C-alpha positions as CSV (number, residue, x, y, z in Angstrom):
1,M,24.0,-2.6,30.9
2,D,27.0,-2.4,28.6
3,E,25.3,-3.4,25.4
4,L,21.7,-3.1,24.0
5,R,20.6,-4.9,20.8
6,L,17.5,-3.7,18.9
7,L,16.0,-5.5,15.9
8,S,13.9,-3.6,13.3
9,T,12.1,-6.0,11.0
10,T,10.7,-3.8,8.2
11,P,10.3,-0.2,7.0
12,I,6.6,-0.4,7.7
13,L,4.7,-3.3,9.2
14,G,3.0,-5.1,6.3
15,Y,5.9,-4.4,3.8
16,G,7.3,-7.8,4.6
17,F,10.7,-9.2,5.4
18,A,12.6,-12.4,4.7
19,Q,12.0,-15.1,7.3
20,S,15.7,-16.1,7.2
21,A,16.8,-12.5,7.9
22,F,14.4,-12.3,10.9
23,E,15.8,-15.6,12.2
24,A,19.3,-14.4,11.9
25,G,18.4,-11.3,13.9
26,M,16.7,-13.5,16.6
27,A,19.9,-15.5,16.8
28,R,21.7,-12.3,18.0
29,N,19.3,-12.3,21.1
30,P,17.8,-8.8,20.7
31,H,16.5,-7.0,23.7
32,M,13.6,-5.5,21.6
33,I,11.9,-6.2,18.3
34,G,9.9,-3.5,16.6
35,A,8.6,-1.9,13.4
36,D,7.1,1.4,12.4
37,G,3.5,0.9,11.4
38,G,2.9,4.0,9.3
39,S,3.8,7.3,7.7
40,S,2.3,10.5,6.5
41,D,4.0,9.9,3.1
42,P,0.9,8.3,1.5
43,G,-1.1,11.5,2.0
44,P,-4.0,12.6,4.1
45,Y,-6.6,10.1,3.1
46,Y,-5.6,7.3,5.4
47,L,-5.5,9.5,8.5
48,A,-9.0,10.9,7.7
49,S,-10.6,7.6,6.6
50,G,-9.2,5.4,9.3
51,E,-8.1,2.9,6.7
52,S,-4.6,1.3,6.6
53,F,-2.4,1.7,3.5
54,T,-0.9,-1.8,4.0
55,S,-3.2,-4.8,3.6
56,R,-4.5,-6.7,6.6
57,M,-3.1,-9.9,5.2
58,S,0.5,-8.8,4.9
59,T,0.4,-6.8,8.2
60,K,-0.9,-9.9,10.1
61,R,1.8,-12.0,8.5
62,D,4.6,-9.7,9.7
63,L,3.1,-9.2,13.2
64,K,2.5,-13.0,13.7
65,I,6.1,-13.8,13.0
66,M,7.3,-11.2,15.5
67,L,4.9,-12.2,18.3
68,K,5.5,-16.0,17.9
69,A,9.3,-15.5,18.2
70,A,9.3,-12.8,20.9
71,V,6.6,-13.6,23.4
72,P,7.9,-17.0,24.5
73,R,11.4,-15.4,25.0
74,G,10.0,-12.4,27.0
75,I,11.3,-9.9,24.4
76,P,9.3,-6.7,24.1
77,V,7.6,-6.1,20.7
78,V,6.7,-2.5,19.8
79,I,4.7,-1.3,16.8
80,S,4.5,2.5,16.4
81,T,2.1,4.6,14.3
82,C,-0.3,1.6,14.1
83,G,-2.4,1.0,11.1
84,G,-0.7,3.5,8.8
85,A,-1.6,6.8,10.4
86,G,-2.0,6.2,14.2
87,G,-5.6,7.4,14.7
88,A,-8.0,5.6,17.0
89,P,-9.5,3.3,14.3
90,H,-6.0,2.3,13.1
91,L,-5.0,1.5,16.6
92,Q,-8.2,-0.5,17.2
93,M,-7.6,-2.5,14.0
94,M,-4.1,-3.5,15.3
95,V,-5.5,-4.4,18.8
96,E,-8.0,-6.7,17.2
97,M,-5.4,-8.3,15.0
98,T,-3.1,-8.8,18.0
99,R,-5.8,-10.5,20.0
100,E,-6.6,-12.7,17.0
101,I,-3.0,-13.8,16.7
102,A,-2.7,-14.5,20.4
103,R,-5.8,-16.8,20.2
104,E,-4.5,-18.6,17.1
105,E,-1.0,-19.2,18.5
106,N,-1.9,-19.6,22.2
107,L,0.2,-16.6,23.3
108,G,-0.1,-14.7,26.6
109,F,1.3,-11.3,27.4
110,K,0.5,-7.9,28.8
111,L,-0.5,-5.5,26.1
112,A,-0.2,-1.7,26.3
113,V,-2.2,0.5,23.9
114,I,-1.0,4.1,23.6
115,Q,-3.6,6.5,22.1
116,S,-2.5,9.6,20.2
117,E,-5.7,11.0,18.7
118,V,-6.3,14.5,20.1
119,S,-9.9,15.6,20.8
120,K,-11.1,19.0,19.5
121,E,-11.9,20.0,23.1
122,T,-8.3,19.4,24.1
123,L,-7.1,21.4,21.1
124,F,-9.4,24.3,21.9
125,E,-7.8,24.5,25.4
126,Y,-4.3,24.6,24.0
127,V,-5.1,27.1,21.3
128,N,-6.8,29.4,23.8
129,A,-3.8,29.1,26.1
130,G,-1.5,30.2,23.2
131,K,0.4,26.9,23.3
132,V,0.2,25.9,19.7
133,R,2.2,27.4,16.9
134,P,2.4,26.7,13.1
135,M,5.2,25.0,11.2
136,Y,6.5,25.6,7.7
137,G,4.9,29.0,7.3
138,L,1.3,27.8,7.8
139,P,-1.3,30.0,9.3
140,A,-1.8,30.0,13.0
141,M,-4.1,27.5,14.6
142,T,-7.7,28.9,15.0
143,P,-10.9,27.4,16.5
144,E,-12.2,27.3,12.9
145,L,-9.3,25.2,11.8
146,V,-9.8,22.8,14.7
147,E,-13.5,22.6,14.0
148,Q,-13.1,21.7,10.4
149,A,-10.6,18.9,11.1
150,V,-11.7,15.3,10.5
151,R,-9.0,13.8,12.7
152,V,-5.9,15.1,14.5
153,V,-3.1,13.1,16.0
154,G,0.0,14.0,18.0
155,A,3.4,12.4,17.4
156,M,4.6,11.1,20.7
157,G,8.1,11.0,22.0
158,P,9.8,8.2,24.0
159,E,8.2,8.8,27.4
160,P,4.9,6.9,26.8
161,Y,6.9,3.9,25.7
162,I,9.1,4.1,28.8
163,E,5.9,4.3,30.9
164,A,4.4,1.2,29.3
165,L,7.7,-0.8,29.6
166,D,8.0,0.2,33.3
167,A,4.4,-1.1,33.8
168,G,5.5,-4.5,32.5
169,A,4.0,-4.4,29.0
170,Q,5.6,-6.9,26.6
171,V,3.7,-5.8,23.5
172,I,3.1,-2.1,22.9
173,L,0.9,-0.8,20.2
174,S,1.0,3.0,19.7
175,G,-0.8,5.7,17.8
176,R,1.1,8.3,15.9
177,S,4.7,8.5,17.0
178,T,7.9,10.2,15.8
179,D,9.6,7.3,13.9
180,P,12.7,7.0,16.1
181,A,10.9,7.4,19.5
182,P,10.3,3.7,20.5
183,W,13.9,2.8,19.8
184,A,15.1,5.9,21.7
185,A,12.9,4.9,24.6
186,M,14.4,1.5,24.9
187,A,17.9,2.9,24.9
188,I,17.3,5.8,27.3
189,R,15.4,3.5,29.7
190,A,18.5,1.2,29.6
191,G,20.7,4.0,30.7
192,F,22.3,5.0,27.4
193,S,22.6,8.7,26.3
194,P,19.7,10.3,24.4
195,A,22.2,11.0,21.6
196,V,23.0,7.4,21.0
197,G,19.4,6.4,21.6
198,W,17.9,8.9,19.1
199,Y,20.5,8.1,16.5
200,S,19.8,4.4,16.8
201,G,16.1,5.2,16.3
202,K,16.9,7.3,13.2
203,M,18.6,4.3,11.7
204,L,16.1,1.6,12.8
205,E,12.9,3.4,11.8
206,C,13.0,2.1,8.2
207,G,14.2,-1.5,8.7
208,A,17.2,-2.3,6.6
209,E,17.0,0.9,4.5
210,P,20.6,1.9,5.6
211,A,21.9,-1.2,3.9
212,L,22.7,-2.1,0.3
213,P,21.2,-3.3,-1.9
214,K,17.9,-1.7,-1.2
215,R,15.2,-4.2,-0.2
216,E,12.9,-4.9,2.7
217,G,14.8,-6.6,5.5
218,C,15.9,-6.6,9.1
219,L,18.5,-4.3,10.7
220,L,20.2,-4.9,14.0
221,A,21.5,-2.0,16.0
222,T,24.0,-2.7,18.8
223,I,24.2,0.2,21.2
224,R,27.1,0.8,23.5
225,K,28.2,3.8,25.6
226,D,29.4,6.1,22.9
227,H,28.5,4.5,19.6
228,V,26.0,2.3,17.7
229,E,26.9,-0.5,15.3
230,L,24.5,-1.3,12.4
231,E,24.3,-4.6,10.6
232,P,21.7,-6.0,8.2
233,M,20.5,-9.5,8.9
234,H,19.9,-10.5,5.3
235,P,23.1,-12.2,3.9
236,D,22.8,-10.4,0.6
237,Q,22.9,-6.9,2.2
238,R,25.7,-4.9,3.8
239,C,26.0,-1.6,5.6
240,T,28.8,0.7,4.4
241,P,29.9,4.0,5.8
242,N,28.4,5.7,2.8
243,S,25.1,3.9,2.9
244,V,24.6,4.7,6.6
245,A,25.6,8.3,6.2
246,Y,23.4,8.7,3.2
247,F,20.4,7.3,5.1
248,A,20.8,9.8,7.9
249,L,19.9,12.5,5.4
250,H,16.4,11.3,4.6
251,E,13.2,13.0,5.6
252,N,14.7,16.1,7.2
253,S,14.8,19.7,6.3
254,S,18.4,19.8,7.6
255,P,21.0,17.0,6.8
256,I,22.5,17.3,10.3
257,H,19.9,18.7,12.7
258,H,17.0,16.3,13.5
259,H,14.3,17.9,15.7
260,E,12.5,15.6,18.1
261,P,10.3,16.1,21.2
262,G,12.5,17.7,23.8
263,G,15.6,18.3,21.8
264,M,17.6,18.1,18.6
265,L,19.9,15.3,17.4
266,D,23.0,16.9,15.9
267,T,24.9,14.6,13.5
268,S,27.4,17.2,12.3
269,E,30.4,15.5,14.1
270,C,29.5,11.9,13.4
271,A,32.2,9.4,12.3
272,F,31.3,6.4,10.2
273,D,33.7,3.4,10.4
274,A,33.5,0.0,8.9
275,V,33.7,-2.7,11.5
276,T,33.4,-5.5,9.0
277,D,32.5,-5.6,5.4
278,R,28.8,-5.7,6.5
279,A,28.7,-3.6,9.7
280,V,29.3,0.1,10.4
281,R,30.1,1.9,13.7
282,V,28.7,5.4,14.1
283,S,30.0,7.8,16.9
284,G,30.1,11.5,17.6
285,M,26.3,12.2,17.7
286,Q,25.1,14.9,20.1
287,W,21.8,15.6,21.8
288,K,20.9,19.2,22.5
289,P,17.8,19.6,24.9
290,M,15.2,22.1,23.8
291,P,11.6,23.0,25.0
292,Y,9.3,20.0,24.7
293,T,6.9,20.1,21.8
294,I,4.6,17.7,20.1
295,K,3.9,17.8,16.3
296,L,0.3,17.7,15.4
297,E,-1.0,16.2,12.1
298,G,-4.6,17.0,11.1
299,V,-6.7,16.6,8.0
300,E,-9.9,18.2,6.7
301,A,-12.3,17.3,3.8
302,R,-11.9,19.1,0.5
303,G,-14.8,17.5,-1.4
304,Y,-15.1,14.5,-3.8
305,R,-12.7,13.4,-6.5
306,V,-13.4,11.6,-9.8
307,I,-10.6,10.8,-12.3
308,S,-10.2,9.4,-15.8
309,V,-7.0,8.0,-17.3
310,C,-6.3,8.3,-21.0
311,A,-3.3,8.5,-23.3
312,T,-2.2,9.5,-26.8
313,R,0.7,8.9,-29.1
314,D,-0.5,11.2,-31.8
315,P,2.5,13.5,-32.6
316,V,0.3,16.2,-34.0
317,L,-1.7,16.4,-30.9
318,Q,1.3,16.1,-28.6
319,A,2.9,19.1,-30.2
320,Q,0.0,21.3,-29.3
321,L,-1.3,19.7,-26.1
322,P,-1.1,22.7,-23.8
323,A,-3.3,24.8,-26.2
324,Y,-5.6,21.8,-26.7
325,L,-6.2,21.4,-23.0
326,A,-6.6,25.1,-22.5
327,H,-9.4,25.0,-25.1
328,A,-10.9,22.0,-23.4
329,R,-11.1,24.0,-20.1
330,E,-13.1,26.6,-21.9
331,T,-15.5,23.9,-23.2
332,I,-15.8,22.3,-19.8
333,E,-16.6,25.6,-18.2
334,E,-19.2,26.4,-20.8
335,K,-21.0,23.1,-20.6
336,A,-20.8,22.8,-16.8
337,T,-22.3,26.3,-16.4
338,A,-25.1,25.3,-18.7
339,F,-26.2,22.4,-16.4
340,G,-25.9,24.5,-13.2
341,A,-22.3,24.1,-12.1
342,P,-20.5,27.4,-12.2
343,A,-16.7,27.4,-12.3
344,D,-16.4,28.3,-8.6
345,T,-18.1,25.0,-7.6
346,Y,-15.4,22.6,-8.9
347,T,-11.8,22.3,-10.0
348,V,-10.4,20.4,-13.0
349,N,-6.8,19.4,-13.2
350,F,-4.8,17.7,-16.1
351,R,-1.7,15.7,-15.0
352,V,0.2,15.2,-18.2
353,Y,2.7,12.4,-17.9
354,G,5.3,12.5,-20.6
355,Q,5.5,16.3,-20.4
356,D,5.2,17.7,-16.9
357,G,3.1,15.1,-14.9
358,V,5.8,14.7,-12.2
359,M,7.2,18.2,-11.8
360,G,4.3,20.3,-13.0
361,D,5.1,24.0,-13.1
362,R,8.6,23.2,-11.7
363,E,9.6,21.1,-14.8
364,P,13.1,22.4,-15.7
365,L,13.1,21.1,-19.3
366,A,11.7,23.3,-22.0
367,P,8.9,21.8,-24.1
368,A,11.3,21.4,-27.1
369,Q,13.6,19.2,-24.9
370,R,10.8,16.6,-24.1
371,H,10.7,13.7,-26.5
372,A,8.1,11.3,-25.1
373,H,6.4,9.3,-27.9
374,E,3.4,8.5,-25.6
375,T,1.6,10.9,-23.3
376,A,-0.7,9.9,-20.5
377,I,-3.2,12.3,-19.0
378,I,-5.0,11.9,-15.7
379,V,-8.1,14.1,-15.7
380,E,-9.3,15.1,-12.2
381,A,-12.5,16.8,-11.1
382,V,-13.0,17.8,-7.5
383,S,-16.2,19.4,-6.0
384,H,-17.8,19.7,-2.6
385,D,-20.8,17.9,-4.2
386,R,-20.1,14.3,-5.4
387,E,-22.6,14.4,-8.3
388,T,-21.1,17.7,-9.6
389,A,-17.6,16.1,-9.6
390,K,-18.9,13.2,-11.6
391,A,-20.7,15.4,-14.1
392,V,-17.8,17.7,-14.6
393,L,-15.4,14.8,-15.0
394,A,-17.7,13.3,-17.7
395,I,-17.6,16.5,-19.6
396,A,-13.9,16.9,-19.3
397,R,-13.3,13.3,-20.5
398,L,-15.5,13.9,-23.5
399,S,-13.9,17.2,-24.3
400,I,-10.4,15.8,-24.6
401,L,-11.5,12.7,-26.3
402,H,-13.5,14.2,-29.2
403,S,-12.5,17.8,-29.7
404,E,-10.9,19.1,-33.0
405,F,-7.4,20.5,-33.2
406,P,-5.4,21.9,-36.2
407,G,-3.9,19.1,-38.4
408,R,-6.1,16.4,-36.9
409,L,-6.1,13.3,-39.1
410,C,-8.1,10.8,-37.0
411,K,-11.9,11.1,-37.2
412,E,-12.8,9.3,-34.0
413,G,-11.4,9.5,-30.5
414,N,-8.1,11.3,-29.7
415,M,-7.3,9.3,-26.6
416,A,-6.9,5.6,-25.7
417,I,-8.7,4.8,-22.4
418,P,-7.4,1.7,-20.6
419,F,-10.2,1.1,-18.1
420,S,-13.9,0.5,-18.2
421,P,-15.5,2.2,-16.4
422,S,-13.6,5.2,-17.7
423,D,-14.6,7.4,-14.8
424,L,-13.2,6.3,-11.5
425,D,-15.0,7.7,-8.4
426,L,-12.3,8.0,-5.7
427,G,-14.8,9.3,-3.1
428,Q,-14.0,11.9,-0.5
429,V,-10.7,13.8,-0.8
430,Y,-8.8,15.3,2.0
431,R,-5.9,17.7,2.6
432,F,-3.4,18.2,5.5
433,S,-4.7,21.2,7.3
434,I,-2.9,21.0,10.6
435,C,0.9,20.8,10.9
436,H,1.6,22.6,14.2
437,L,3.7,22.3,17.3
438,L,2.0,22.0,20.7
439,E,3.6,22.6,24.1
440,P,2.1,19.8,26.3
441,E,1.8,20.1,30.1
442,T,3.9,16.9,30.3
443,A,5.3,14.4,27.8
444,L,2.5,12.0,28.7
445,S,-0.4,14.5,28.7
446,L,-1.8,13.7,25.2
447,F,-1.1,10.0,25.2
448,P,-3.3,7.9,27.6
449,I,-2.3,4.2,28.0
450,Q,-4.6,1.3,28.4
451,Y,-3.4,-2.1,29.6
452,E,-4.8,-5.6,28.8
453,D,-3.8,-9.1,29.8
454,I,-3.9,-11.1,26.5
455,G,-4.3,-14.8,25.9
456,A,-2.8,-17.8,27.6
């Protein structure tokens, strides 16, 4: 094959894309249509809970358009990191949606479902064999860490996708995956170099994000022997050398070294050349093989979270807000202890927007340089016991609403509260606890594949 055309529809399935842009991409006769289905960016909740962070309505809309166009033409459709986080419940949700669409549209195809959730028993085996190591300075994996995890997934490379395509699957739904892996799989399977395949995947993983202006849309990658050409399918967008080079920097600790299962994509020698006023050719990428590892993502429960949102535009209070909140903490601790919740059973946080709500302790501007005329405060209480969290939050909300401060002129509440109920119970809260690398026996070891003949 001299040329391979890959169409990415959207940054994340459910974010949407213009029908006209998709049709323009289909007119270019792509060899594969795909979309990433998730990300760890929205935090640990979705992996732990099994819920999707995109709505079922919008996700089904995107998937239906893709399946209706691709299945009759025999074009593979690949959705990676299904349901937002790639766990077993996320994958099951997407399988049920796919069956539903097939019934509604009278579609028939072979479906491959690639699991990525890793059992605790399997993790214990790898930990005991010394084949798991931490990333980012985290502590080593221990049996206790595994036992406390609510859910753990492994980010697969291209090999499970290649296996499914070789088995004749036309629609592939996968659990957690490295974002470029499905695209790299299609290119490597077609005989192109890993360097070109992985770079194409890096560009395609977020739909038309390498294009300007920024909007959800479709991106076409045309792969040839030593380069890839990138072109957005929406007529209002264009790829430029700068926009493509800029996108290659995102979500990496290094701007030029991108670590993936089995190697590293080196973009230090890449050249970016405008082919037209809308398309860019990239060449010079290199692939450097390395020992094969799989990134693990795992989450554990921290307790329960309750919040309240309030705001003030009182300049007298704003000028002394840090001292005011420090005094409020003392009041909260005193009252909470009185009803049986000592300070070591909960945490209280104040996120002060208009002062340091975004950067926190890293805010570079001195207090005198901040000039917000309105200040919003998110009050958060977290405890292992739900009722304790709710009780502490109620005390915290009352304390900042009605306490005195020097120069106070108002005689009622200090804060405006936009919502009723004022206290919002967010339920269980989680944190990422596992971010480790695992050395698998093979590239397929952690990722079993099930096949199903769907529909017509």
